[in-house]
N, C-alpha and C positions, 0 to 999 in steps of 0.2 A: 556635366553639361552646364550647370550653373556657373562654375568657375570659368569655363570657356566663354560663355555669353557675357559675363561681367567683365572679363578681361578685354573683350572686343569693344565694349562700350567705354570702359575706362581709357583705353588707348585712343578711341575716337575723340573723346573729350580732351584728353591731354594734348593731342595734336591739333586741337581746334578744328577737327572735321565737323563736329557739331558742338554747340555751346552746352547742351544738356538735354536730358530726356527723363520723363517719368514712365516707368513700365508697370503695368498692372494686368493681372490675369487671374481667372478663377474658373473652377468647374461648377457644374450644377449641384453636385453632391456636397460641396464644401470640403471635400477631402484634399483638393489641390488649390493653393493660392500662391501668387507671386506678386511682390510689391517691392520696387527698388527705384531709387533715384540716382542719376549720374550727372556730373557736371555742375554748373553754376547757374544762379538765377539771372546773372547779367555778366556780359563780357566787359563791362565798364569796371575798371579796377576798384574803384571805391565802393562798388555795389556787388562785388563778386562773392557773395555768400553762397554756400552750397545750395543747390536746388532742393526744395523740400516738397513733400506730398501736398502740403496745404498752401503752396504758392499759387497765386491766381494766374490764369492764362486766358487770353481771348481764344475761345474754342471755335469761333467762326461757324462753319457749316455743320459742325457737330450739333448745332442748335436745331438743324432740320429734323433730326430724329425726334426731338421733344415736341416740335410742332406737329409732326405726324401723329404722335401719341395723343396730343390735345385734340386733333381732328377726329381720331378714332373714338375718343371719349364722347365727343359731341355726336358722332354717328350713333353710338350706343343709346344716347339720350333722345334720339330722334330730332336733333337740332340741325344736323347736316346730312346730306346724301352725297356719297362719293361720285355718283354718276348722273346727277341732275345738272342742268345748265347752271354753271357757277355764276353767271352774270346776273342771275336773279338776286343773289346776295351781294354780288360785287358789280353793281351797275356801271361803275367806272370803266369796266372792261368791255361793255357791250358794243360801244361804237368803234373799238379798235380794229383797224384794217391791217392788212399785211403789206409791208413795204417790199417792193419788188426790184427797185433800182433807182436810178436818177436820170433825169432828162439832160439835154445839152446845156441847159442853164444851171445845172447842179441841183435842181429841185427834185424831191423824192416822188416816185410813182407808186401807186397802191393798187391792191385788188381787195374786193370785199371778202370777208370771212364767211364761209358757208357751213362749216362744221361746228358742232357744239363744243364748248370748252367746259371741262369738268374739273372738280377738285382732284380726282384720281390723276388726270393728266398733269395738273399743276404740281402735284407731289412727285410725279415720275418724270418731270422735265420734258413732257411731250405735248404741252398745251399751246405751242406756238410762240412762247415767251423765250427770251434769251437775255443774258447779262450783257449790257452795253460795254462794260469794261473788257469783255473778252470777244466782242463781235465787231469787226471792222465796218460792216454795213450800218450797224446801229450808231457807231461812232461818227460815221459820215452823216447820218441822219441828224444826230445831235448838233454837229457843226453847222449843218444847213439851217437849223432852227436857232442858232446862236445860243445853244445850251451847253452846260458843262456835263462831262461824262460822270456817271455814277454819283449824281448830286441831286439833292432835294431834301427838304425838311420832313416830308412824309413819304410813306410807301407809294401812295398814288402819284406823287410828283416825281419821286426818284425812279420809279419803274413804269411810268405812264406813257412810254413810247410805243410805237407800233409793234405788231406781231411780226414774226419772221417766216412763218409757214402755217399751213392749215393744221389746226389741232389734230393730234393723233396720226399725223403723216410723216413725222420726222422726230429728231431728238436734238436738243441743245440744252446744256447745263444752264439753269435759269433761276430767277427769283420767284418762281411759282410758289415756293413754300412761304415766302413773305406774304404773298396774296392770300394763301391759305390761312396764315396766322391772322390776317385781317378779317377773314370770314369767321374765325373762331370768336374774335372780339364782337363782331356784329350780331351774332346769334346768342350772345351772352350779355345782353344789355350794355354793350360797349365797354365791358370790363377790359382792362389792359391785358395783353397776352402775358405780361410779367405776372400780374396778380392771378390770372387763371392757372398758369403753370405752378405758381407758388402753392395755391390751394389744392390742386388736383394731381400734381406730379411730385413737387419737391417736398412738401410737408408730409405726405404719406410715406416717403422714403427717408425722412429725417435729414433732408438736404438743407443746409443753411448758407454755405458759401457759394452762391450761384445767383446771378442777376443779369438783367439787361442794363447797359449803360453804367459801367463801373465808376466812371468819373462823376463825382457829385453825390454818390450814395453813401460810401463808407470809406473814410480816409485810412482806417486800419487795414482794410482789404487792399486799397490802392498801394499802400506801402509794401504789400506782398506781391505786387504784380511782377511777373517775369518779363524781363526786357526782351525785345525782339533782336534778332541777329540776321545777317545775310552773308552771302558769299563775297569775299573781297574782290571788287571789280578790277583790281590791279593784276589779277591773274594767279595769285598764290593759291587760291582755292580754299583758304582758311575762312572760318566763320568769324565775322567781325560784328561789333556792337553797332546798332543803329537806334536812333531815337524812335520809340514806339509810335507808329502812326496812330491817328485818332480814329481807329476802325470802329465803325458803327455808332460812335458817340455823337455824330453830327446829325442824327435823325431823331425826330421827336417821337416817332412810332417805335414800338418794340418790334425789331426785325426778326421774324420767325425763321428766316433763312440763314442768319449768321450773326445775331446781335448779342449773344450771351457770353459772359465772363464767368469762369468757375475754376475751382481747384480740380485737378485730375481725379483725386480721390472721391470727390462728390459726384462728378459725372459718371464715374465707374459704377456707382450705386444704381444708376438707371440701366446700364448694360446688364448688371447682375439680376435686376428685377425682371427684365424682359426674358432673360435666359431661364429664370426660375418659373415664369409663367404661372404665378401663384394667385393671380386675381387682384393684386394690389393696384395695378394700373389699368387693366382692362380684362374683359372676359376672354376665355380661351379661343372662342371663334373669332374674336376681333384680333387676337394675336396672330392667328393663322392668316388673316387678311393682311396684317401688317407685313408679313413675310412673303406673301404670294406675288410671283412675277406678274406684271400688269401690262407691259408694253404691247402695242399692236405689232404685227409683223413688220410694217413699214418703219415704225419707230425703232424696233430692235435692230433692223438692218442698218439704219442710220447710225445708231450707237456703235455697232460692230465696225462700220466703215471708219468712224472717227477714231476708234481704238487701234487702227492699223498704224497710226502715227506714234512712234515710241515716246515722244515728249508728252503728247496728250494722254497716252496710256499711263505714264507715270503720274500725271496729274489726276487721273481717274482711277486710282487704286493700285497701280504698279504691279499687277499680276502679270504672269508671262504673256507675251504677245500671242494673240489667237485664242485666249481664254474666252469661253462663251459666257456672256453676261446678259442680264436683264435688269429691270428696275422694279422695285415694289414700293408700296406706300412708305416704308421705313428707310429704304436705302438700296444700294446696288446688290444684286443677287448673283452669286457665282453658280453657274448652272452645270458645272462639271467638277469631278474630283480633281484636286491638285495634289499629287502624291507627296507625302511627307509634309503636307500643309493642310489646307482646308477641305472640308467635305462639300459635296453638292448641296446647294440650298443655303450656304452661308450668306448672311447679310453683312454688309460692310460699308463704311464710308468714313469721312474724316472732316478735317478743317484746314483752311488755307495755309496756316503756318506749320504745315506738316504734322498734323495730328491724324491718327488713324485708329478706328475701332472695328471690331468684328464680333459677331454673335453666331456661333456654329451650333445650332440646335441638335444636329445629328451627333456631333462629338460631345455635346454638353459642355462647351467651352466658350468663354468670351475674353476679350482682351482690349487694352487701350495703350497706345503709344502717344505720348503727349510732348510736344516741343513747341518752340516759338522761333522758327527760322523761315525766311522766305528766300526764293520764290516757291509757290506751290509746286509739288512734284520734284523738289530738289533731289537730284540723283543719289547723293550720298544718304540723304534721309530715307529715300525709298529702299535703299539697300539695308539700312539699319532696321527699318520696319519689317522687312522680309526676314531678316535674321532673328528678330525678336519673336515674330509670330510662329515661325517654324520651331524655335526652341521651346515655346510654350506647349505646342502639341507633343513634342518629345518628352517634356517634363511631365505633362499630364499622363502620358502613357506609362512613364516610369513610376509615377506615384500610384497609379492604378495597379500596376504589376506587383508592387510591394505590399498591397493590402491583402 
């Protein structure tokens, strides 16, 4: 199985179907581990060194899991409440109304918010917030106000636009986690989210190569940054080099929804710690809460409707169409068995440049696929992620059978 998997990835890199990938998996017992790199750090010829485990990547929305951990640690300390009105801590959100459309002159129309907005909703993308970069109505709103899309030096300015729906009544992928990270800072004497994570998550796990805002912090790490690639727009379908965009580095705040740079090997330590559930990061009851499906019926129905679109389904996990899903504090929850793949209750998510992680507590297995290619939900990358994850389940079963 290993030979077949590795030949598949070697062929994909050789044919430039992907530039490269880091694959990591381990079981809870420590009897099964897999770690392998494929391809190159950059498709720029002068920088085309083999991709290494300790190369830096923008892990994008993989950051959300760490912010969720930080929130749960604050809940344990009595500093935050998942279900109280979050605008008590984040008063910037209190006056936000719901944009409903635009009048004949092109000016937005609004309605008052009547439902409570909570941290639980923010972390599960059901608080009424949406990413303007993915939302045509918010883009039109930005234009009507003479503002740039996905722009602003702080979280309050970048994501300070109106709501899209009543909290708890729908679902839209959102920067709610960025707001939750801001809440962590506010209840910890305005310590930066970077410093909070460093003290409470990274240091306890021995993580060093992980940070917000890679540029300006450590030139040695910057030299190990994996370059971005994309599909050749001329139609060849090959992966080509592009200059790495300045993702998340133009914001003064630590963006808890997508601002972290890390090596895959360091991020994998977090997945293993959550799978181990050994108390290093949080209590066992908090871990159960991290994995518990949280969406209201209305929000889950909205998520299910969204996932009927194959392109959006690829961007939101790439599981078979029709798979029943929910959302927990920590990530997306698979609510059914996927034969020869994940078990019911598996938590999973990833990052924009086609990173994907999973934690299957029932199978006792976790894994990480790390790459740097756009757009999100790239069809070839989704196929490779699926091949990798299925192979890890098979190899874990084989390793267990040999013991």
